[in-house]
ROFI-155608 format. One record per residue (C-alpha): chain; x, y, z. Coordinates in nm, 2 decimals. Layout:
<r cadena="A" u="X" v="Y" w="Z"/>
...
// end
This chain:
<r cadena="A" u="2.44" v="-2.54" w="-7.66"/>
<r cadena="A" u="2.53" v="-2.43" w="-7.30"/>
<r cadena="A" u="2.27" v="-2.39" w="-7.04"/>
<r cadena="A" u="2.42" v="-2.09" w="-6.85"/>
<r cadena="A" u="2.32" v="-1.89" w="-6.54"/>
<r cadena="A" u="2.23" v="-1.51" w="-6.60"/>
<r cadena="A" u="2.53" v="-1.32" w="-6.65"/>
<r cadena="A" u="2.65" v="-1.07" w="-6.38"/>
<r cadena="A" u="2.49" v="-0.72" w="-6.49"/>
<r cadena="A" u="2.55" v="-0.38" w="-6.36"/>
<r cadena="A" u="2.34" v="-0.26" w="-6.11"/>
<r cadena="A" u="2.05" v="-0.02" w="-6.22"/>
<r cadena="A" u="2.07" v="0.33" w="-6.17"/>
<r cadena="A" u="1.97" v="0.43" w="-5.82"/>
<r cadena="A" u="1.93" v="0.81" w="-5.90"/>
<r cadena="A" u="1.54" v="0.84" w="-5.89"/>
<r cadena="A" u="1.57" v="1.21" w="-5.96"/>
<r cadena="A" u="1.76" v="1.15" w="-6.31"/>
<r cadena="A" u="1.50" v="0.91" w="-6.43"/>
<r cadena="A" u="1.23" v="1.13" w="-6.33"/>
<r cadena="A" u="1.39" v="1.42" w="-6.52"/>
<r cadena="A" u="1.41" v="1.19" w="-6.83"/>
<r cadena="A" u="1.05" v="1.13" w="-6.79"/>
<r cadena="A" u="0.96" v="1.49" w="-6.77"/>
<r cadena="A" u="1.16" v="1.54" w="-7.09"/>
<r cadena="A" u="0.97" v="1.27" w="-7.26"/>
<r cadena="A" u="0.62" v="1.40" w="-7.16"/>
<r cadena="A" u="0.73" v="1.76" w="-7.28"/>
<r cadena="A" u="0.82" v="1.63" w="-7.61"/>
<r cadena="A" u="0.47" v="1.47" w="-7.63"/>
<r cadena="A" u="0.33" v="1.81" w="-7.53"/>
<r cadena="A" u="0.53" v="1.98" w="-7.81"/>
<r cadena="A" u="0.41" v="1.72" w="-8.06"/>
<r cadena="A" u="0.05" v="1.76" w="-7.93"/>
<r cadena="A" u="0.06" v="2.11" w="-7.94"/>
<r cadena="A" u="0.18" v="2.14" w="-8.29"/>
<r cadena="A" u="-0.10" v="1.91" w="-8.41"/>
<r cadena="A" u="-0.38" v="2.06" w="-8.21"/>
<r cadena="A" u="-0.26" v="2.42" w="-8.36"/>
<r cadena="A" u="-0.25" v="2.24" w="-8.72"/>
<r cadena="A" u="-0.60" v="2.11" w="-8.68"/>
<r cadena="A" u="-0.76" v="2.41" w="-8.52"/>
<r cadena="A" u="-0.61" v="2.61" w="-8.82"/>
<r cadena="A" u="-0.62" v="2.42" w="-9.13"/>
<r cadena="A" u="-0.92" v="2.20" w="-9.05"/>
<r cadena="A" u="-1.15" v="2.40" w="-8.81"/>
<r cadena="A" u="-1.02" v="2.72" w="-8.96"/>
<r cadena="A" u="-1.01" v="2.89" w="-8.63"/>
<r cadena="A" u="-0.79" v="3.20" w="-8.63"/>
<r cadena="A" u="-0.52" v="3.14" w="-8.38"/>
<r cadena="A" u="-0.24" v="3.38" w="-8.27"/>
<r cadena="A" u="0.04" v="3.17" w="-8.41"/>
<r cadena="A" u="0.34" v="3.38" w="-8.31"/>
<r cadena="A" u="0.29" v="3.36" w="-7.93"/>
<r cadena="A" u="0.18" v="3.00" w="-7.93"/>
<r cadena="A" u="0.47" v="2.87" w="-8.16"/>
<r cadena="A" u="0.70" v="3.09" w="-7.94"/>
<r cadena="A" u="0.59" v="2.90" w="-7.65"/>
<r cadena="A" u="0.66" v="2.56" w="-7.82"/>
<r cadena="A" u="0.99" v="2.69" w="-7.94"/>
<r cadena="A" u="1.08" v="2.77" w="-7.56"/>
<r cadena="A" u="0.97" v="2.41" w="-7.45"/>
<r cadena="A" u="1.21" v="2.27" w="-7.72"/>
<r cadena="A" u="1.50" v="2.48" w="-7.59"/>
<r cadena="A" u="1.44" v="2.38" w="-7.23"/>
<r cadena="A" u="1.41" v="2.02" w="-7.33"/>
<r cadena="A" u="1.75" v="2.03" w="-7.52"/>
<r cadena="A" u="1.92" v="2.23" w="-7.23"/>
<r cadena="A" u="1.79" v="1.95" w="-6.97"/>
<r cadena="A" u="1.93" v="1.68" w="-7.19"/>
<r cadena="A" u="2.28" v="1.83" w="-7.18"/>
<r cadena="A" u="2.26" v="1.87" w="-6.80"/>
<r cadena="A" u="2.17" v="1.49" w="-6.76"/>
<r cadena="A" u="2.47" v="1.41" w="-6.97"/>
<r cadena="A" u="2.69" v="1.53" w="-6.69"/>
<r cadena="A" u="2.60" v="1.28" w="-6.44"/>
<r cadena="A" u="2.48" v="1.49" w="-6.17"/>
<r cadena="A" u="2.22" v="1.44" w="-5.93"/>
<r cadena="A" u="1.89" v="1.59" w="-6.02"/>
<r cadena="A" u="1.74" v="1.75" w="-5.70"/>
<r cadena="A" u="1.36" v="1.79" w="-5.60"/>
<r cadena="A" u="1.41" v="2.18" w="-5.65"/>
<r cadena="A" u="1.51" v="2.14" w="-6.02"/>
<r cadena="A" u="1.21" v="1.90" w="-6.07"/>
<r cadena="A" u="0.97" v="2.17" w="-5.93"/>
<r cadena="A" u="1.13" v="2.45" w="-6.13"/>
<r cadena="A" u="1.06" v="2.24" w="-6.44"/>
<r cadena="A" u="0.70" v="2.18" w="-6.34"/>
<r cadena="A" u="0.65" v="2.56" w="-6.24"/>
<r cadena="A" u="0.78" v="2.63" w="-6.59"/>
<r cadena="A" u="0.55" v="2.41" w="-6.78"/>
<r cadena="A" u="0.26" v="2.57" w="-6.58"/>
<r cadena="A" u="0.38" v="2.93" w="-6.69"/>
<r cadena="A" u="0.42" v="2.79" w="-7.04"/>
<r cadena="A" u="0.06" v="2.66" w="-7.05"/>
<r cadena="A" u="-0.08" v="2.97" w="-6.87"/>
<r cadena="A" u="0.08" v="3.17" w="-7.15"/>
<r cadena="A" u="-0.08" v="2.95" w="-7.41"/>
<r cadena="A" u="-0.41" v="2.96" w="-7.28"/>
<r cadena="A" u="-0.41" v="3.33" w="-7.22"/>
<r cadena="A" u="-0.34" v="3.36" w="-7.61"/>
<r cadena="A" u="-0.61" v="3.10" w="-7.70"/>
<r cadena="A" u="-0.93" v="3.21" w="-7.49"/>
<r cadena="A" u="-0.83" v="3.18" w="-7.14"/>
<r cadena="A" u="-1.05" v="2.96" w="-6.91"/>
<r cadena="A" u="-1.30" v="2.92" w="-7.19"/>
<r cadena="A" u="-1.05" v="2.69" w="-7.36"/>
<r cadena="A" u="-1.12" v="2.34" w="-7.28"/>
<r cadena="A" u="-0.75" v="2.25" w="-7.26"/>
<r cadena="A" u="-0.75" v="2.46" w="-6.94"/>
<r cadena="A" u="-0.80" v="2.12" w="-6.76"/>
<r cadena="A" u="-0.44" v="2.03" w="-6.85"/>
<r cadena="A" u="-0.34" v="2.22" w="-6.54"/>
<r cadena="A" u="-0.47" v="1.90" w="-6.34"/>
<r cadena="A" u="-0.20" v="1.69" w="-6.52"/>
<r cadena="A" u="0.06" v="1.92" w="-6.38"/>
<r cadena="A" u="-0.10" v="1.90" w="-6.02"/>
<r cadena="A" u="-0.09" v="1.51" w="-6.06"/>
<r cadena="A" u="0.27" v="1.48" w="-6.17"/>
<r cadena="A" u="0.38" v="1.70" w="-5.88"/>
<r cadena="A" u="0.20" v="1.52" w="-5.64"/>
<r cadena="A" u="0.38" v="1.18" w="-5.76"/>
<r cadena="A" u="0.72" v="1.34" w="-5.81"/>
<r cadena="A" u="0.79" v="1.60" w="-5.56"/>
<r cadena="A" u="0.80" v="1.63" w="-5.17"/>
<r cadena="A" u="0.47" v="1.73" w="-5.02"/>
<r cadena="A" u="0.57" v="2.11" w="-4.96"/>
<r cadena="A" u="0.69" v="2.13" w="-5.36"/>
<r cadena="A" u="0.37" v="1.96" w="-5.46"/>
<r cadena="A" u="0.16" v="2.23" w="-5.30"/>
<r cadena="A" u="0.36" v="2.48" w="-5.45"/>
<r cadena="A" u="0.26" v="2.34" w="-5.80"/>
<r cadena="A" u="-0.10" v="2.34" w="-5.67"/>
<r cadena="A" u="-0.06" v="2.72" w="-5.56"/>
<r cadena="A" u="0.11" v="2.81" w="-5.91"/>
<r cadena="A" u="-0.20" v="2.65" w="-6.11"/>
<r cadena="A" u="-0.44" v="2.86" w="-5.90"/>
<r cadena="A" u="-0.25" v="3.15" w="-5.95"/>
<r cadena="A" u="-0.23" v="3.09" w="-6.32"/>
<r cadena="A" u="-0.63" v="3.01" w="-6.33"/>
<r cadena="A" u="-0.67" v="3.33" w="-6.16"/>
<r cadena="A" u="-0.46" v="3.54" w="-6.39"/>
<r cadena="A" u="-0.64" v="3.39" w="-6.70"/>
<r cadena="A" u="-0.95" v="3.55" w="-6.57"/>
<r cadena="A" u="-0.79" v="3.87" w="-6.67"/>
<r cadena="A" u="-0.83" v="4.00" w="-7.02"/>
<r cadena="A" u="-0.77" v="3.68" w="-7.19"/>
<r cadena="A" u="-0.73" v="3.70" w="-7.59"/>
<r cadena="A" u="-1.07" v="3.57" w="-7.72"/>
<r cadena="A" u="-1.09" v="3.32" w="-7.99"/>
<r cadena="A" u="-1.30" v="3.43" w="-8.29"/>
<r cadena="A" u="-1.50" v="3.13" w="-8.40"/>
<r cadena="A" u="-1.58" v="3.06" w="-8.74"/>
<r cadena="A" u="-1.97" v="3.04" w="-8.87"/>
<r cadena="A" u="-1.99" v="2.67" w="-8.81"/>
<r cadena="A" u="-1.92" v="2.71" w="-8.45"/>
<r cadena="A" u="-2.00" v="3.06" w="-8.35"/>
<r cadena="A" u="-2.38" v="2.97" w="-8.34"/>
<r cadena="A" u="-2.32" v="2.67" w="-8.10"/>
<r cadena="A" u="-2.00" v="2.75" w="-7.93"/>
<r cadena="A" u="-2.08" v="2.48" w="-7.65"/>
<r cadena="A" u="-2.06" v="2.21" w="-7.90"/>
<r cadena="A" u="-1.71" v="2.29" w="-7.98"/>
<r cadena="A" u="-1.61" v="2.32" w="-7.62"/>
<r cadena="A" u="-1.75" v="1.98" w="-7.53"/>
<r cadena="A" u="-1.56" v="1.82" w="-7.82"/>
<r cadena="A" u="-1.26" v="1.98" w="-7.69"/>
<r cadena="A" u="-1.31" v="1.89" w="-7.33"/>
<r cadena="A" u="-1.34" v="1.53" w="-7.45"/>
<r cadena="A" u="-1.04" v="1.53" w="-7.62"/>
<r cadena="A" u="-0.86" v="1.68" w="-7.33"/>
<r cadena="A" u="-0.99" v="1.42" w="-7.10"/>
<r cadena="A" u="-0.88" v="1.14" w="-7.33"/>
<r cadena="A" u="-0.53" v="1.32" w="-7.35"/>
<r cadena="A" u="-0.49" v="1.37" w="-6.98"/>
<r cadena="A" u="-0.61" v="1.00" w="-6.90"/>
<r cadena="A" u="-0.37" v="0.86" w="-7.13"/>
<r cadena="A" u="-0.08" v="1.06" w="-7.02"/>
<r cadena="A" u="-0.15" v="0.99" w="-6.64"/>
<r cadena="A" u="-0.16" v="0.61" w="-6.70"/>
<r cadena="A" u="0.16" v="0.63" w="-6.91"/>
<r cadena="A" u="0.33" v="0.85" w="-6.65"/>
<r cadena="A" u="0.22" v="0.64" w="-6.34"/>
<r cadena="A" u="0.30" v="0.32" w="-6.52"/>
<r cadena="A" u="0.65" v="0.46" w="-6.58"/>
<r cadena="A" u="0.69" v="0.60" w="-6.22"/>
<r cadena="A" u="0.60" v="0.23" w="-6.09"/>
<r cadena="A" u="0.88" v="0.09" w="-6.33"/>
<r cadena="A" u="1.12" v="0.34" w="-6.18"/>
<r cadena="A" u="1.03" v="0.26" w="-5.82"/>
<r cadena="A" u="1.07" v="-0.11" w="-5.90"/>
<r cadena="A" u="1.41" v="-0.02" w="-6.05"/>
<r cadena="A" u="1.50" v="0.18" w="-5.75"/>
<r cadena="A" u="1.41" v="-0.10" w="-5.50"/>
<r cadena="A" u="1.63" v="-0.34" w="-5.71"/>
<r cadena="A" u="1.90" v="-0.09" w="-5.71"/>
<r cadena="A" u="1.87" v="-0.07" w="-5.31"/>
<r cadena="A" u="1.82" v="-0.43" w="-5.28"/>
<r cadena="A" u="2.15" v="-0.49" w="-5.48"/>
<r cadena="A" u="2.34" v="-0.23" w="-5.29"/>
<r cadena="A" u="2.24" v="-0.38" w="-4.96"/>
<r cadena="A" u="2.35" v="-0.74" w="-5.10"/>
<r cadena="A" u="2.67" v="-0.62" w="-5.21"/>
<r cadena="A" u="2.75" v="-0.44" w="-4.89"/>
<r cadena="A" u="2.66" v="-0.76" w="-4.70"/>
<r cadena="A" u="2.87" v="-0.95" w="-4.94"/>
<r cadena="A" u="3.17" v="-0.72" w="-4.89"/>
<r cadena="A" u="3.12" v="-0.74" w="-4.51"/>
<r cadena="A" u="3.14" v="-1.12" w="-4.54"/>
<r cadena="A" u="3.44" v="-1.10" w="-4.73"/>
<r cadena="A" u="3.62" v="-0.86" w="-4.47"/>
<r cadena="A" u="3.53" v="-1.12" w="-4.20"/>
<r cadena="A" u="3.65" v="-1.40" w="-4.43"/>
<r cadena="A" u="3.97" v="-1.20" w="-4.50"/>
<r cadena="A" u="4.04" v="-1.16" w="-4.12"/>
<r cadena="A" u="3.99" v="-1.52" w="-4.05"/>
<r cadena="A" u="4.21" v="-1.64" w="-4.36"/>
<r cadena="A" u="4.50" v="-1.39" w="-4.23"/>
<r cadena="A" u="4.47" v="-1.53" w="-3.86"/>
<r cadena="A" u="4.48" v="-1.88" w="-4.00"/>
<r cadena="A" u="4.77" v="-1.80" w="-4.23"/>
<r cadena="A" u="4.97" v="-1.67" w="-3.94"/>
<r cadena="A" u="4.89" v="-1.99" w="-3.72"/>
<r cadena="A" u="4.98" v="-2.20" w="-4.01"/>
<r cadena="A" u="5.32" v="-2.06" w="-4.09"/>
<r cadena="A" u="5.49" v="-2.21" w="-3.79"/>
<r cadena="A" u="5.38" v="-2.58" w="-3.83"/>
<r cadena="A" u="5.43" v="-2.57" w="-4.21"/>
<r cadena="A" u="5.79" v="-2.45" w="-4.14"/>
<r cadena="A" u="5.85" v="-2.73" w="-3.89"/>
<r cadena="A" u="5.69" v="-2.99" w="-4.14"/>
<r cadena="A" u="5.94" v="-2.86" w="-4.40"/>
<r cadena="A" u="6.25" v="-2.89" w="-4.19"/>
<r cadena="A" u="6.13" v="-3.23" w="-4.07"/>
<r cadena="A" u="6.08" v="-3.37" w="-4.44"/>
<r cadena="A" u="6.43" v="-3.23" w="-4.50"/>
<r cadena="A" u="6.57" v="-3.41" w="-4.23"/>
<r cadena="A" u="6.41" v="-3.76" w="-4.31"/>
<r cadena="A" u="6.52" v="-3.70" w="-4.67"/>
<r cadena="A" u="6.89" v="-3.71" w="-4.55"/>
<r cadena="A" u="6.85" v="-4.00" w="-4.26"/>
<r cadena="A" u="7.09" v="-4.28" w="-4.37"/>
<r cadena="A" u="6.82" v="-4.53" w="-4.30"/>
<r cadena="A" u="6.57" v="-4.37" w="-4.56"/>
<r cadena="A" u="6.81" v="-4.26" w="-4.82"/>
<r cadena="A" u="6.81" v="-4.59" w="-4.98"/>
<r cadena="A" u="6.45" v="-4.63" w="-4.98"/>
<r cadena="A" u="6.33" v="-4.50" w="-5.33"/>
<r cadena="A" u="5.96" v="-4.54" w="-5.26"/>
<r cadena="A" u="6.00" v="-4.35" w="-4.94"/>
<r cadena="A" u="6.20" v="-4.10" w="-5.10"/>
<r cadena="A" u="5.92" v="-4.04" w="-5.36"/>
<r cadena="A" u="5.67" v="-4.01" w="-5.10"/>
<r cadena="A" u="5.88" v="-3.74" w="-4.90"/>
<r cadena="A" u="5.94" v="-3.56" w="-5.22"/>
<r cadena="A" u="5.55" v="-3.55" w="-5.27"/>
<r cadena="A" u="5.51" v="-3.43" w="-4.92"/>
<r cadena="A" u="5.77" v="-3.17" w="-4.98"/>
<r cadena="A" u="5.59" v="-3.03" w="-5.28"/>
<r cadena="A" u="5.27" v="-3.04" w="-5.09"/>
<r cadena="A" u="5.40" v="-2.86" w="-4.80"/>
<r cadena="A" u="5.58" v="-2.59" w="-5.02"/>
<r cadena="A" u="5.25" v="-2.54" w="-5.21"/>
<r cadena="A" u="5.06" v="-2.48" w="-4.87"/>
<r cadena="A" u="5.35" v="-2.24" w="-4.78"/>
<r cadena="A" u="5.29" v="-2.04" w="-5.11"/>
<r cadena="A" u="4.93" v="-2.02" w="-5.03"/>
<r cadena="A" u="4.99" v="-1.89" w="-4.70"/>
<r cadena="A" u="5.22" v="-1.62" w="-4.83"/>
<r cadena="A" u="4.97" v="-1.54" w="-5.11"/>
<r cadena="A" u="4.70" v="-1.49" w="-4.83"/>
<r cadena="A" u="4.92" v="-1.26" w="-4.63"/>
<r cadena="A" u="5.04" v="-1.06" w="-4.95"/>
<r cadena="A" u="4.66" v="-1.01" w="-5.04"/>
<r cadena="A" u="4.60" v="-0.90" w="-4.66"/>
<r cadena="A" u="4.88" v="-0.64" w="-4.74"/>
<r cadena="A" u="5.11" v="-0.80" w="-4.46"/>
<r cadena="A" u="5.40" v="-0.89" w="-4.69"/>
<r cadena="A" u="5.65" v="-0.62" w="-4.64"/>
<r cadena="A" u="5.87" v="-0.50" w="-4.92"/>
<r cadena="A" u="5.76" v="-0.72" w="-5.20"/>
<r cadena="A" u="5.70" v="-0.52" w="-5.52"/>
<r cadena="A" u="5.42" v="-0.65" w="-5.76"/>
<r cadena="A" u="5.55" v="-0.92" w="-6.00"/>
<r cadena="A" u="5.54" v="-0.82" w="-6.36"/>
<r cadena="A" u="5.48" v="-1.10" w="-6.59"/>
<r cadena="A" u="5.25" v="-1.18" w="-6.90"/>
<r cadena="A" u="4.90" v="-1.31" w="-6.92"/>
<r cadena="A" u="5.01" v="-1.66" w="-7.08"/>
<r cadena="A" u="5.29" v="-1.71" w="-6.80"/>
<r cadena="A" u="5.02" v="-1.62" w="-6.53"/>
<r cadena="A" u="4.79" v="-1.88" w="-6.65"/>
<r cadena="A" u="5.06" v="-2.13" w="-6.74"/>
<r cadena="A" u="5.18" v="-2.12" w="-6.36"/>
<r cadena="A" u="4.80" v="-2.17" w="-6.25"/>
<r cadena="A" u="4.78" v="-2.48" w="-6.48"/>
<r cadena="A" u="5.12" v="-2.60" w="-6.36"/>
<r cadena="A" u="5.00" v="-2.59" w="-6.00"/>
<r cadena="A" u="4.70" v="-2.76" w="-6.09"/>
<r cadena="A" u="4.87" v="-3.05" w="-6.28"/>
<r cadena="A" u="5.13" v="-3.12" w="-5.98"/>
<r cadena="A" u="5.05" v="-3.45" w="-5.81"/>
<r cadena="A" u="4.79" v="-3.54" w="-6.10"/>
<r cadena="A" u="4.84" v="-3.79" w="-6.38"/>
<r cadena="A" u="4.99" v="-3.64" w="-6.70"/>
<r cadena="A" u="4.72" v="-3.53" w="-6.97"/>
<r cadena="A" u="4.43" v="-3.47" w="-6.71"/>
<r cadena="A" u="4.49" v="-3.09" w="-6.70"/>
<r cadena="A" u="4.51" v="-2.92" w="-7.01"/>
<r cadena="A" u="4.60" v="-2.57" w="-7.10"/>
<r cadena="A" u="4.42" v="-2.47" w="-7.45"/>
<r cadena="A" u="4.61" v="-2.14" w="-7.54"/>
<r cadena="A" u="4.43" v="-1.95" w="-7.80"/>
<r cadena="A" u="4.55" v="-1.60" w="-7.67"/>
<r cadena="A" u="4.75" v="-1.52" w="-7.97"/>
<r cadena="A" u="5.01" v="-1.24" w="-7.89"/>
<r cadena="A" u="5.11" v="-1.24" w="-7.52"/>
<r cadena="A" u="5.02" v="-0.94" w="-7.30"/>
<r cadena="A" u="5.24" v="-0.80" w="-7.01"/>
<r cadena="A" u="5.01" v="-0.78" w="-6.69"/>
<r cadena="A" u="5.09" v="-0.75" w="-6.33"/>
<r cadena="A" u="5.03" v="-1.07" w="-6.14"/>
<r cadena="A" u="4.73" v="-1.07" w="-5.89"/>
<r cadena="A" u="4.77" v="-1.32" w="-5.61"/>
<r cadena="A" u="4.39" v="-1.30" w="-5.55"/>
<r cadena="A" u="4.28" v="-1.37" w="-5.90"/>
<r cadena="A" u="4.54" v="-1.65" w="-5.91"/>
<r cadena="A" u="4.40" v="-1.80" w="-5.60"/>
<r cadena="A" u="4.04" v="-1.79" w="-5.70"/>
<r cadena="A" u="4.12" v="-1.93" w="-6.06"/>
<r cadena="A" u="4.33" v="-2.22" w="-5.89"/>
<r cadena="A" u="4.03" v="-2.27" w="-5.67"/>
<r cadena="A" u="3.81" v="-2.32" w="-5.98"/>
<r cadena="A" u="4.06" v="-2.54" w="-6.11"/>
<r cadena="A" u="4.06" v="-2.76" w="-5.78"/>
<r cadena="A" u="3.71" v="-2.79" w="-5.78"/>
<r cadena="A" u="3.69" v="-2.91" w="-6.14"/>
<r cadena="A" u="3.97" v="-3.16" w="-6.07"/>
<r cadena="A" u="3.78" v="-3.29" w="-5.75"/>
<r cadena="A" u="3.47" v="-3.37" w="-5.96"/>
<r cadena="A" u="3.64" v="-3.47" w="-6.28"/>
<r cadena="A" u="3.99" v="-3.61" w="-6.18"/>
<r cadena="A" u="4.04" v="-3.74" w="-6.54"/>
<r cadena="A" u="4.00" v="-3.46" w="-6.74"/>
<r cadena="A" u="4.01" v="-3.06" w="-6.67"/>
<r cadena="A" u="4.08" v="-2.79" w="-6.94"/>
<r cadena="A" u="4.17" v="-2.43" w="-6.91"/>
<r cadena="A" u="4.08" v="-2.23" w="-7.21"/>
<r cadena="A" u="4.24" v="-1.87" w="-7.28"/>
<r cadena="A" u="4.15" v="-1.63" w="-7.54"/>
<r cadena="A" u="4.11" v="-1.28" w="-7.62"/>
<r cadena="A" u="3.79" v="-1.08" w="-7.73"/>
<r cadena="A" u="3.89" v="-0.74" w="-7.79"/>
<r cadena="A" u="4.02" v="-0.58" w="-7.48"/>
<r cadena="A" u="3.89" v="-0.87" w="-7.27"/>
<r cadena="A" u="4.06" v="-1.20" w="-7.16"/>
<r cadena="A" u="3.82" v="-1.46" w="-7.15"/>
<r cadena="A" u="3.91" v="-1.76" w="-6.95"/>
<r cadena="A" u="3.69" v="-2.09" w="-6.93"/>
<r cadena="A" u="3.75" v="-2.37" w="-6.72"/>
<r cadena="A" u="3.55" v="-2.69" w="-6.82"/>
<r cadena="A" u="3.51" v="-3.04" w="-6.67"/>
<r cadena="A" u="3.32" v="-3.38" w="-6.71"/>
<r cadena="A" u="3.18" v="-3.39" w="-6.38"/>
<r cadena="A" u="2.80" v="-3.39" w="-6.29"/>
<r cadena="A" u="2.77" v="-3.03" w="-6.38"/>
<r cadena="A" u="2.57" v="-2.75" w="-6.19"/>
<r cadena="A" u="2.23" v="-2.79" w="-6.05"/>
<r cadena="A" u="1.93" v="-2.58" w="-6.12"/>
<r cadena="A" u="1.96" v="-2.41" w="-5.80"/>
<r cadena="A" u="2.35" v="-2.32" w="-5.86"/>
<r cadena="A" u="2.26" v="-2.19" w="-6.20"/>
<r cadena="A" u="1.99" v="-1.96" w="-6.04"/>
<r cadena="A" u="2.20" v="-1.86" w="-5.74"/>
<r cadena="A" u="2.54" v="-1.84" w="-5.88"/>
<r cadena="A" u="2.80" v="-1.63" w="-5.71"/>
<r cadena="A" u="2.61" v="-1.64" w="-5.38"/>
<r cadena="A" u="2.80" v="-1.78" w="-5.09"/>
<r cadena="A" u="2.72" v="-2.13" w="-4.94"/>
<r cadena="A" u="2.56" v="-2.26" w="-5.25"/>
<r cadena="A" u="2.77" v="-2.56" w="-5.32"/>
<r cadena="A" u="2.74" v="-2.87" w="-5.53"/>
<r cadena="A" u="2.93" v="-3.09" w="-5.29"/>
<r cadena="A" u="2.66" v="-3.06" w="-5.01"/>
<r cadena="A" u="2.90" v="-2.99" w="-4.72"/>
<r cadena="A" u="2.87" v="-2.72" w="-4.46"/>
<r cadena="A" u="3.05" v="-2.41" w="-4.54"/>
<r cadena="A" u="3.11" v="-2.49" w="-4.92"/>
<r cadena="A" u="3.03" v="-2.28" w="-5.22"/>
<r cadena="A" u="3.28" v="-2.02" w="-5.13"/>
<r cadena="A" u="3.50" v="-2.05" w="-5.43"/>
<r cadena="A" u="3.26" v="-1.90" w="-5.68"/>
<r cadena="A" u="3.15" v="-1.65" w="-5.44"/>
<r cadena="A" u="3.52" v="-1.52" w="-5.41"/>
<r cadena="A" u="3.57" v="-1.55" w="-5.78"/>
<r cadena="A" u="3.27" v="-1.31" w="-5.87"/>
<r cadena="A" u="3.36" v="-1.08" w="-5.59"/>
<r cadena="A" u="3.75" v="-1.05" w="-5.69"/>
<r cadena="A" u="3.64" v="-1.02" w="-6.07"/>
<r cadena="A" u="3.39" v="-0.75" w="-5.96"/>
<r cadena="A" u="3.68" v="-0.56" w="-5.79"/>
<r cadena="A" u="3.89" v="-0.57" w="-6.12"/>
<r cadena="A" u="3.59" v="-0.47" w="-6.36"/>
<r cadena="A" u="3.52" v="-0.80" w="-6.50"/>
<r cadena="A" u="3.26" v="-1.06" w="-6.44"/>
<r cadena="A" u="3.17" v="-1.43" w="-6.47"/>
<r cadena="A" u="2.91" v="-1.70" w="-6.55"/>
<r cadena="A" u="2.85" v="-2.07" w="-6.53"/>
<r cadena="A" u="2.69" v="-2.32" w="-6.74"/>
<r cadena="A" u="2.65" v="-2.69" w="-6.82"/>
<r cadena="A" u="2.81" v="-2.84" w="-7.12"/>
<r cadena="A" u="2.60" v="-3.07" w="-7.35"/>
<r cadena="A" u="2.87" v="-3.31" w="-7.36"/>
<r cadena="A" u="2.84" v="-3.34" w="-6.98"/>
<r cadena="A" u="3.02" v="-3.14" w="-6.72"/>
<r cadena="A" u="3.03" v="-2.78" w="-6.62"/>
<r cadena="A" u="3.18" v="-2.46" w="-6.75"/>
<r cadena="A" u="3.30" v="-2.16" w="-6.56"/>
<r cadena="A" u="3.37" v="-1.84" w="-6.80"/>
<r cadena="A" u="3.56" v="-1.55" w="-6.67"/>
<r cadena="A" u="3.56" v="-1.23" w="-6.83"/>
<r cadena="A" u="3.84" v="-0.96" w="-6.74"/>
<r cadena="A" u="3.94" v="-0.64" w="-6.89"/>
<r cadena="A" u="4.33" v="-0.64" w="-6.97"/>
<r cadena="A" u="4.35" v="-0.30" w="-6.86"/>
<r cadena="A" u="4.26" v="-0.41" w="-6.49"/>
<r cadena="A" u="4.61" v="-0.60" w="-6.51"/>
<r cadena="A" u="4.81" v="-0.38" w="-6.70"/>
<r cadena="A" u="5.12" v="-0.22" w="-6.52"/>
<r cadena="A" u="5.05" v="0.10" w="-6.39"/>
<r cadena="A" u="5.30" v="0.38" w="-6.30"/>
<r cadena="A" u="5.38" v="0.34" w="-5.94"/>
<r cadena="A" u="5.33" v="-0.03" w="-5.93"/>
<r cadena="A" u="5.70" v="-0.07" w="-5.85"/>
// end
């Protein structure tokens, strides 16, 4: 069993208007159900004669409006405050219509206007909230003009106040329950909005940090180019020096130095290419297996045989376009694993549908609780040195740009595991890639 950090999840939806519209739709469905139940109880149990045609017609209109609102939400458009106001004004009008045909202000459910006012005060701007207040006052004034009276059956005709008080109690309970449910959901929406804003600010800070790191890396790559070229020339000269040509041990050392310098030059070239400063170089088309094999071969160079293993579970190979940034960050993960576990590092590659899953495992000390909790944040390092912890930070951000993700875990048998999820479509060859 692996103990893993929380996976990288998408940001919560930051559009409060859409969430509030969904909430209004849910409340309207509750209103439809409650009205149908009230009509059924009043007609079938209390035997009160109701004008069913206008009442059921109003419920039908509510259903149509709800279905139309759901269709609009599927179009991923922003819901404005004006649209929310229009929805609430419509609800006020429908409630007024129903009360007009069921006793007017003598109907105890006239208090439901208060629910519309509370909802407007919570969801809308002050000006629009006052518009809802004005609309309810107008509706109440209109209800005083020739409402349709409700003929009560004999059990209630002698004491209509008893039925009114019972209806008022039911209406109070209904309003209280709906307000509590509504406010609780609104608080949840506010919490999600705050989380979305905080995540957006964190992402903006991380991207700004990456930009500054990229500028620093690009400048350092320019500065390193000349001394690396000088070292490469000097090593070549030393190899051909007669005094050193016969020294096999020195020749082996010089060969290792040459490999290290060439790797440094390749890294510098990759940095400049990622920064867009390599002119005239088309993206390299390769395959996923060859891409990962190259990363493993680089990790194997200079290490004892059998200490870096490539566990290939990919099955059929997939053509991709080589991404220098992705190669570099996976290579960094391999280097970090080899640093804490020089005797064994394993890269496992497999496919899960349209996703490539790449795992780097080692037998080192594993991740601390703090690393598991703050995975992907900069300067969170297991090595305890200043400026460390950027490898996993860069990995997460490169994968995020490609539509993928990553997670970290501790292995039961000891050591750490870094798992990478990458959609193959992100590396597929696109027209215009060259």
